[in-house]
C-alpha positions as CSV (number, residue, x, y, z in Angstrom):
1,M,76.6,88.5,134.5
2,N,73.1,87.4,133.7
3,S,71.2,88.4,130.5
4,N,67.7,89.3,131.4
5,K,65.0,88.1,129.0
6,L,63.3,90.9,127.2
7,F,59.7,91.4,128.4
8,W,57.4,93.6,126.3
9,P,53.8,93.6,127.2
10,V,51.6,93.8,124.1
11,V,49.9,97.0,124.2
12,A,47.1,97.5,121.9
13,V,46.2,101.3,122.1
14,L,43.0,102.2,120.3
15,G,42.1,105.8,119.2
16,V,39.8,107.7,121.4
17,W,37.1,109.7,119.5
18,L,36.6,112.8,121.7
19,T,34.8,115.4,119.7
20,A,32.2,118.1,120.6
21,L,29.0,116.5,122.0
22,T,25.8,118.2,120.8
23,V,23.4,118.5,123.7
24,A,19.7,118.2,122.8
25,E,16.5,118.4,125.0
26,V,13.7,116.1,123.9
27,G,10.3,115.3,125.3
28,E,8.7,112.0,126.1
29,G,8.2,109.8,123.1
30,A,11.1,111.2,121.2
31,E,12.6,109.4,118.2
32,S,15.4,107.1,118.7
33,P,18.9,108.0,117.4
34,A,18.5,105.5,114.6
35,E,15.2,107.0,113.6
36,R,16.6,110.5,113.6
37,A,19.5,109.4,111.5
38,A,17.0,107.8,109.0
39,R,15.0,110.9,108.8
40,G,18.1,113.2,108.6
41,S,16.9,115.4,111.5
42,G,19.7,117.1,113.5
43,P,23.1,115.8,114.3
44,V,23.3,112.1,115.3
45,V,25.7,111.0,118.1
46,A,26.6,107.3,118.6
47,Y,29.2,105.6,120.6
48,V,31.4,102.4,120.7
49,H,32.8,100.6,123.7
50,G,36.6,100.8,123.2
51,D,37.2,98.0,125.6
52,S,34.9,95.7,123.6
53,L,36.8,96.5,120.4
54,Q,40.0,95.6,122.1
55,R,38.6,92.1,123.1
56,S,36.8,91.3,119.8
57,L,38.6,92.5,116.8
58,N,40.3,89.8,114.7
59,L,42.7,92.4,113.2
60,L,44.0,93.2,116.7
61,K,44.3,89.6,117.7
62,N,46.3,88.8,114.6
63,L,48.6,91.8,115.1
64,Q,49.2,90.9,118.7
65,A,50.0,87.4,117.8
66,N,52.5,88.6,115.2
67,L,54.1,91.0,117.7
68,R,54.5,88.2,120.3
69,M,56.2,86.0,117.7
70,L,58.5,88.9,116.8
71,M,59.3,89.4,120.5
72,D,60.2,85.7,120.8
73,E,62.4,85.7,117.8
74,R,64.1,88.9,118.7
75,D,64.8,87.7,122.2
76,A,66.2,84.4,120.9
77,Q,68.5,86.3,118.6
78,L,69.6,88.5,121.4
79,Q,70.5,85.6,123.6
80,Q,72.4,83.9,120.7
81,D,74.4,87.1,120.0
82,A,75.1,87.8,123.6
83,A,76.2,84.2,124.6
84,P,79.9,84.6,123.2
85,L,80.4,87.8,125.0
86,Q,79.0,86.5,128.2
87,D,81.3,83.5,128.0
88,E,84.3,85.7,127.4
89,A,83.4,88.0,130.2
90,Q,82.9,84.9,132.6
91,E,86.3,83.5,131.6
92,L,88.0,86.9,132.3
93,I,86.3,87.1,135.7
94,N,87.3,83.6,136.6
95,Y,90.9,84.2,135.6
96,A,90.9,87.5,137.6
97,N,89.7,85.6,140.7
98,S,92.1,82.8,140.3
99,G,95.0,84.6,141.9
100,Q,97.3,83.9,139.0
101,A,96.7,87.2,137.1
102,T,99.3,90.0,137.3
103,D,98.2,93.6,138.1
104,D,98.5,94.5,134.3
105,E,96.4,91.4,133.4
106,L,93.8,92.4,136.0
107,A,93.6,95.9,134.5
108,I,93.2,94.5,131.0
109,A,90.5,92.0,132.1
110,E,88.6,94.8,133.9
111,S,88.7,97.0,130.9
112,R,87.5,94.2,128.6
113,V,84.7,93.3,131.0
114,R,83.5,96.9,131.0
115,A,83.6,96.9,127.2
116,I,81.6,93.7,127.0
117,E,79.0,95.2,129.3
118,S,78.6,98.2,127.0
119,E,78.2,96.0,124.0
120,L,75.5,93.9,125.7
121,R,73.7,97.0,126.8
122,A,73.9,98.4,123.1
123,M,72.6,95.0,121.8
124,Q,69.6,95.0,124.2
125,M,68.8,98.7,123.4
126,A,68.7,97.8,119.7
127,A,66.4,94.9,120.3
128,E,64.1,97.0,122.4
129,N,64.0,99.7,119.8
130,D,63.1,97.1,117.1
131,L,60.2,96.0,119.2
132,L,59.1,99.6,119.9
133,V,59.0,100.4,116.2
134,A,57.0,97.1,115.6
135,E,54.5,98.1,118.3
136,Q,54.1,101.7,116.8
137,N,53.5,100.2,113.4
138,M,50.9,97.9,114.9
139,Q,49.1,100.8,116.5
140,A,49.2,102.8,113.2
141,V,47.5,99.8,111.4
142,I,44.8,99.6,114.0
143,A,44.2,103.4,114.1
144,E,43.8,103.5,110.3
145,A,41.6,100.5,110.2
146,L,39.3,102.0,112.9
147,R,39.3,105.4,111.0
148,R,38.4,103.8,107.8
149,H,35.6,101.5,109.0
150,L,34.1,104.1,111.4
151,A,33.9,106.6,108.6
152,A,32.2,104.2,106.3
153,H,29.8,103.0,109.0
154,A,29.0,106.6,109.9
155,E,28.3,107.5,106.2
156,E,26.0,104.5,105.8
157,E,24.1,105.1,109.0
158,G,23.9,108.9,108.9
159,I,25.9,109.3,112.0
160,D,27.7,112.7,112.6
161,V,29.8,111.9,115.7
162,I,31.1,108.7,117.1
163,L,32.4,108.7,120.7
164,N,34.4,106.3,122.7
165,W,32.6,105.0,125.8
166,G,34.8,103.0,128.1
167,L,33.8,101.3,131.4
168,S,33.6,104.6,133.3
169,G,31.7,106.3,130.4
170,E,34.4,108.8,129.5
171,G,33.7,110.6,126.3
172,V,30.0,111.0,127.0
173,L,29.0,114.0,129.0
174,Y,25.3,114.1,128.4
175,G,22.8,112.8,125.8
176,T,19.4,111.5,125.3
177,E,18.9,107.8,124.3
178,P,22.4,106.4,123.6
179,W,23.1,104.7,120.4
180,D,25.5,101.8,120.9
181,I,27.0,100.7,117.5
182,T,29.9,98.6,119.1
183,D,28.6,95.3,117.8
184,D,28.1,96.7,114.3
185,V,31.6,98.1,114.2
186,I,33.1,94.9,115.4
187,A,31.2,92.9,112.8
188,R,32.2,95.3,110.0
189,I,36.0,95.2,110.9
190,N,36.0,91.4,111.5
191,D,34.3,90.9,108.1
192,A,37.3,92.6,106.5
193,H,39.9,90.8,108.6
194,D,39.7,87.0,109.1
195,L,41.2,85.7,112.3
196,S,44.6,84.1,111.7
197,P,44.5,80.2,111.4
198,A,46.8,80.0,114.4
199,L,44.2,81.7,116.5
200,T,41.0,79.7,115.3
201,P,39.0,77.6,117.8
202,S,41.2,74.5,117.6
203,G,43.9,76.5,119.4
204,A,41.9,79.4,120.8
205,S,41.9,80.3,124.4
206,A,39.1,81.9,126.4
207,D,40.4,85.3,125.6
208,D,39.6,84.6,121.9
209,A,36.0,84.1,122.5
210,T,33.5,86.4,120.9
211,P,31.5,88.8,123.2
212,D,28.7,86.1,123.6
213,G,31.3,83.7,125.0
214,S,31.5,81.4,121.8
215,N,34.5,80.7,119.7
216,D,33.0,81.2,116.2
217,A,35.2,80.5,113.3
218,P,35.8,83.5,111.1
């Protein structure tokens, strides 16, 4: 009766900003989106690369590291709690296979082993539920931080709509000159959330590098 180690991929789900896109026709020499925003002429649409946010936000890296730590701690606790039950089940199985057990003893052993299996399944389900709640909380924190900082950036820059633009360009159907504010949003959120000391360059991996490939300290 083997106990499988819990495996929970850390999923960092970012909000997707899909709102109505205003289509405007402009002639040659038209103003840039930033210039239109400064002049206050017409709705201004900007976009962020959601995949770049996932790679570059200190807040997300910190939360992912915390979630991994929780996963390891919860798994260790599960293994510790399950060990006595697993040992008991193995002893019962060994005795049942020894040829010394009576029919009544075999029935009792089988019933107890089934009960132990149910207890182990319940323990694992409880551990998985704890991690699911932790992941949902992480996603809620990320979503609120994005909403707050995007709203502040849009107000400062005169932006009416911010879209999510992934690798395949989803969220942008048509537009004139695109206004990419990804780097500005990353800088704004990272200014508000320092990278955890455990993830700073002395122990950082390549995945922790900034978009330009460096490992700048917060």
